[in-house]
N, C-alpha and C positions, 0 to 999 in steps of 0.2 A: 464351597469346594464341590467340584463336579463329582458325580457318582462314577462307578466303574461297572462294567459288564464283563462277565467271563463266558466265553463261548467254547464249548467242547464239542467234539464230533468223533464218531467212530469211523475207523478206516478198515475195510475188509480186503485183505490181500491173501496171497498164498502163504503157506507156512514155511518157516525156516529159511534156508538159503534161496528158496524160490520166490520170496517176498518181493525182491526188486524187479521181478519179471512181470511187468504190466505195461499197459498203454493207456492208462486212465480209462475214461469211458469207452474209448475205442476197443478196449479189451473185450467188450461185449460183441463187437463185430469180429474180432480175432481172439476167440476164447482159448483158455488153456488147453481144452480137449482137442481143438483143431491143431494147435501148435504141436502138442505131444504126438498126435496121429501122424503129422507130417514128418516129424523127427524119426519116428519109428519106421515109417515107410522108406525114408532115405537112409536108414541105418546110421543116423547121426546122434542117437542117444548116448550120453556119456557112459563109459564103462565103469567108472567109479564116481561117486558124488563129490564134485569139486566146489570151490567157492563160487564158481560161475557155471552152473548147470547149463546145458544146451538150450533149454527153454528160456532161461534168463538172457542168454546171448541173443536169441532171436528178437526178444522184445527190446533189447538194447539197440540193435540195428534199426528196428522200426522207429524207436524214439529218436534216434540220431537223425532220421529224416525230418522229424518235426522241429529239430533244433540244429539246422544246418550251420549256424554261426558258431557252434560249440565243437570242441574236440570231444573224443569219447569219454575221457575222465569227467568233463563237465556235464555230459549227458548222464553219466552214472549218478552224479550228485543230484541232478533233477529228478531222476527216478527214485532216489532214496531220501530226498529232502524231507518228505512228510512222514518218513518211517523211522525217525530218530529214536523212538522208544524201543525199537527192535534191535536185538544184538546182531547187526549185520556185519559181514566181513569187510575188511579194508582191502581194496584191490588197487593195483598199480596200472599205469598205462601199458606196461609190457604185458601184464596178465590179460588185459583186455585185447591186446593185439593177438596174442597166442590163442585166445578163445575164439576170436573171429576167424582166424586162419583155420583152426580145427573144424569149425562148423562148415565152411565152404559156402557155395552159392546154391546148391541143389535144394536145401530146405526152404530158402526164400523163394525160389522159382516155384516149388510145389505149393507154397502158401498162396502166391499170386494166382496160380492156376485154379485154386479152390474159390477165390474171391472174384476173379474177373467175370464180366458179364454185363448186360445192359442195365442192371439195377432198376428194372421197371417191371410193372405188370401190364397186361394187355390194355387196361383202361387208364394207365398213367397219362395225364394230360401232356400233349406236345411231343410225344415220342413216336407217333405213327402218322403215316399219310396214306389215305385210302386203304387202311388195314395193314400196311406194310411198315415194319420197323425200319426207321431211317438211320443209316449208319454211314460212316465215311472213313476212308483210309488216307493218311498223309504221313509225312515224315518230318523230323526235326533233328537238331544236333545238340549233344550234350558235351560240354568241355570237360576234359579229364586232365590229370596232372601231367606235366611235361617231363615224364620220366623216360630214360633212354630206352628201356625195354618196351614200354607202352608206345613210344614214338615209332620204334622200329616196326611194331605190329600194325598200328593205326595210321601212321604217317601224319602229315600236317597239311592244312589248307594252303593254297597259294593265291596270290593276287598279281596285279599288273606290275608291282614294284619289286617283288621278291619271289623266289621259288618256293619258300615256305614261310608261313606266318601264323601267329596266334598259338593256341593250345591244340594238342591232338584232340580229335573229336570222335564220339561214338554216334552213329546214325541210329536213331530210334524211329521205328515205323509202327504205328498203332491203328487198330480198328476201333473206332469210338462210336458209341451210341449218341446220336446228335441231341436227342431230347434230354438226356441226363448227363451227358459228357462223361459217362463212365467208360472205362476201357474194357472192351470185349476180348481183345487179344493184343499182344505186342511182341515184337522181335527187335533185336538190335545187333549191330556189328560194325565193321569198318565202313568208311564213307563209300568205298567202291565195293561191289559193282553198281550201287545206287538204289534208290527207293523202289522202282518197279520190280527189280530182282528180289530184293529183301521182302517186299510186300507180298510176293506170291505165296510166302509161307503163311500169310494170314488168311488165305482163302479156305483153309481148313475150318475156319469158324463161321463161314458164310453158309446160309441155308435158305430154303424157300421161305417166302413171306418176309424177306428183307429187300430193301432197295439201297444200293451202295452208291454214294456220291463220290465222284473222282475228278481231280483236276487234269489238266492237259498232260502232265508228266506221266500219268498212269494210263492214258488213253491210247495204248499201242494195240495193234491187232492181237498180239499174243496174250496180253494181259486181259483184254476184254473177252476174248474167247475163253480164257481160263475162268473168269468170273461167271460167264454164262453157263459153263459146265457145272457150277455148284448149285444151279437152280435158283440162285438169287438174281434179282433184277439189278440193273445199273442205270445211272444217269450221269453221263460223263461229258465234260467239255472237250471238244476237239480243237486242235490247233488251227489257225487261220489258213494254213497251207493245204489242209486236207479238203478235198472236194468229193464227198460221197455221191454216188450216182442217184438220180431221182427215178425210183421205180413206180411210185404211185403217190399222188398228192391227196391229202385229206382236206376236209372243209375248213379246218382251223389254221391252215397254212403250213402245217408240218407235212413231211413226206416220208414214205417208206424207202429204205435203202439197205445196203449190205456192207458190213465191215468184216472182212475175212469170211468166216463161215456163219457169222451171226447176223440174223435179220434185225434191223434196228429202225427206229423212227427218229428223224432228224428235226430239231426245232431250232429256228434261228430267231434271235432277238437283237435289237440294236440298243447298245448302251451309250448314253450320252453323259459325259462328265463335264460339269460346269464349274469352272474355277475363275479366279481373278485373272488368270492368263488367257481365258477364253473357253470356248466349248470344244470338246473333242468327242468324236463318236467312233464306236467300234462295234463289231458284230460278235455276239456269242453264238457259237454253234454247238448245240447239245445233242448227244446221241443217247438213246434209251431203248431198252428192251420192253418198255411199257408201250405196246403197240396200239392199244385201243384209245382213239382220241376222245371218245365219249366218256369213258371211265376215268381217263387220265388226261384232262384238257391241257393244251399247251401252256396256257396262262398259269395254271397251277404248278406245272413242272418247272417253269421259269422261276416262280417264287420258291419252290422247294429246293432248287439247286443251291440257293444261297444259305441253306442250312449247313452246307459243307463247311462254313466258317466256324461251326461249333467245335471242330477238331482243333482249330487254332486257339479257341478259348481254353480248351483242355490243356494244350501245351503251354499256354500263358500261365495257367494255374500251377502247373508242374514246375516250370522254369523260373517264373517270377515270384509267385506267391510262396511256394514251398522252398525252392532252392535259393531264391533271392539272386538269381543269375550267378551263383558261385560255381567254381570248379569243383567237381566231385572230389571227395577226400582220398579215395583209394588210389594207390600207386602201383598196383599190379592188376593184370587182366582178370584173374579170379575175383579179386576184391572189387573191381569195377562192376562185374556182373552181379555180385552180391549186393552192392549198393544200389544198383539200378532196380533190381527186383524188390528191394526194401522200399525204394521210392515209389514204385508202381503200386505196391501193396498198401502203403499208407494213403496214397492218393485215392485208390479205389475204396478204401475203408471210409474215408470222409465222404465220398460220393454216395456210398450206400447209406450212411447216416443221414445225409441230406435227402435222399430219395425216400427213406423211411419216414422222415418227419413230414415232408410235403404231401405224402400219401394220406396223411390224416386230415388234410384240409381239402374238401371236395373242390375240384377244378383248379387246384394250385399247380402251376407249371414249375417243375424242378429248376428251370433256368432263372426263376425269380429269386432263388436262394443265393445268398452271398457265400462263395467259397472261402473268402478271407475271414469272414466272421466264424464260420465253422472251423477253420484251421486254428485261429487264435483261441477259440474256446477249447478245442481239443488239446492244445498245448497247456492251457491252464489246468485241465483235468489231470494231465500227466504229472505236473508239478505238485498238485494237491493229492495225488493218488486217489482221486475221486471216481466213483462209479465203476470200480474195477470188477466187482462181482455183482451180477444182476440179482434183483430181488425175485421173489416167488411169482410176481405178476409181470408178464411181458409188456413192456412199454416202449413203443417205437420212438417216443419223444423224450429224450433225456436232456441234459444240460445243453448239449450241442444242438439238438433239435429245437429247444425253446429259444435259444439265441438266434437261430436261423428264422424261425417263424415270427419272432418279434421284430424282425428287420427285413421282411420280404420286400424286394424291389418292385417297382411298378412293372406292369406288363410291357414287354418290349415292343417297340415299333418295328416294322419290317425294315431290315437293313442289309447292307452288303458286307459290312466290315465286322470286326476290325481287320484292316489290311495296311501294310506299310506302303506309303507313297513317297518316293524320294523327290523332294523339290527344295529350293533354297530356303524358304521360310520355315519349313518343318519337315522332319523325316517321316512323320506319322500322321495319319488322318483316319477319321471314322466316316464311313459312307452310309447314307440312308437311301433306300431304293423305293421308287414309285413306278408301277407298271401300268400302262394303258391297256385295258382289257381288249380293245378293238384292234389295235395295231401291233400289240406285243412289243412296243418300244419302251425300254426302261430308261428313265431319267435319273441320273445319280448326282446328288448335290454333295459336295465335300465340305465339311466343317473342319477347318484346321485347328488342331489342338496344340498349343505351344507347350509341349511337354519335353522334358529332357530326353535326348536321344539315348537309346540303349547301346551300351558298349558292344562293339563287334566281337 
C-alpha cells in the first residue's frame, strides 16, 4: 500500500470582503495601497461597504484580463477558489455588472498611468543605443462587440467586396520601449482620423535622451517637426516617393537634408529579398536627427531601425498571448475603455515582473524572457492566491521571475521581422537581416513558416 503525503500551505490575503481582491503574485506590482490611492484620487471609493468593494472590483477587472476566455462569474471563481475556508459572499453576474459600471474607467486609467514607463534602468541590457533610450510608436486594432451603439460611434471596416465588414474596431497607438517591450504611453479611439493624428498625443511622453523609431505612416512633415520639438531624436523611414534635397554629403554615404523646418541626415540602404520566386530589391530611405556620422554611423543606424519591430512583438503579446485574438467583452464605450486600460495595466505589470527578474542576472537582455511563460505563471498564482502579500524581504524574483529565468531563450540573431508577407504558400514569414558594412546593402532571406493564418 502506498503512503500518503499531506501538503498544507498558508495564504495571506486582505481581510473580510476585501479578500477576493488580489492578482496573485502580480499584486506586489499592483499593491493594495496603490489601488486604494487611485480610488481615492478618482473619488471612486464606495460610500458604504458592499459585498464588492471598489478595490475588489479593480482586481476583478485586472484578473479578467488574465482569463479572457472566461466570463466575469468564472473569473470570480478563480479569484476565490483558493479561499474556500473564508466566509466570502456569494455574488451574481448582475451584481458584478453593476459593480463594474459603478467603478467606471477612470480608476483603471489612473492605475495604468502609475505603472506605464520603460521598466528599465540606465544599465539594462539592450535598451539603449549610444546612450539613447530606444522607443517606437505604432498602432494596432482591437476588435470590439458589434453592438449598435458601439458600431454607430466606431463604424466598421470596409473591403473591396462590401461597404462594411468584420467587427467594429478601436485603434490603439502606443509608445513602446524597444528593449523591454514595456508601454511608456498609450492612447486609443476610433479608426479615423488615423494613427499619426492619434499618435501626436503620445509626444507628451517623449524627452531628451530618447530616439524614436517610426515607420512611413508617421513620417509626415508635421509629425516629424512635432517630435523634434520634444527634444527627442527620431529615426524614421521615408516613403519611396519623397526626394529630400542633398545639402551636404558625409564620408559614410549619408547626407544632410531638410524636412520642413527640421535638419536631418538621410541614410539609404538597399534591401534584397531572396525567395523561391526570385530576388527583389528595394531602397530603404531613413531620416534622422542624429546628425553626427562619427558618433552615429550609418551602418549602426540601419541595424537600429529594425528594433522598431519590437512594438509589433508587444502587440503580438497583447493580442495573441493575452487576448487570444478574442473580441473584447465590453458592449459599451465606457466599458471598452475600462477593459482596455485593464488590459494595458496587466500587460505592463507582467513586463515589469520580467524586467525585475532579468535585472538580477548580469548581462541578461529582457527580450530573452518568454512573455508566455510569465503570463501562464501569473495565471497560476491568481488561481492559487499565491504571493499576494510580499514578505519583509524585497525579492525581485518571485515565482514568475523564477519561471522566466529558468527558461531564458537564446540571444537573438539580428532580424527584420516578424512581419506579415502575403504570398500563396503562406501569409506570414520571419526575416533575418545581414548588412554589409562597406556598401550598406542589406540582404534579407525569408524562411517560410507554414503556420495557420490569423483570422482577419
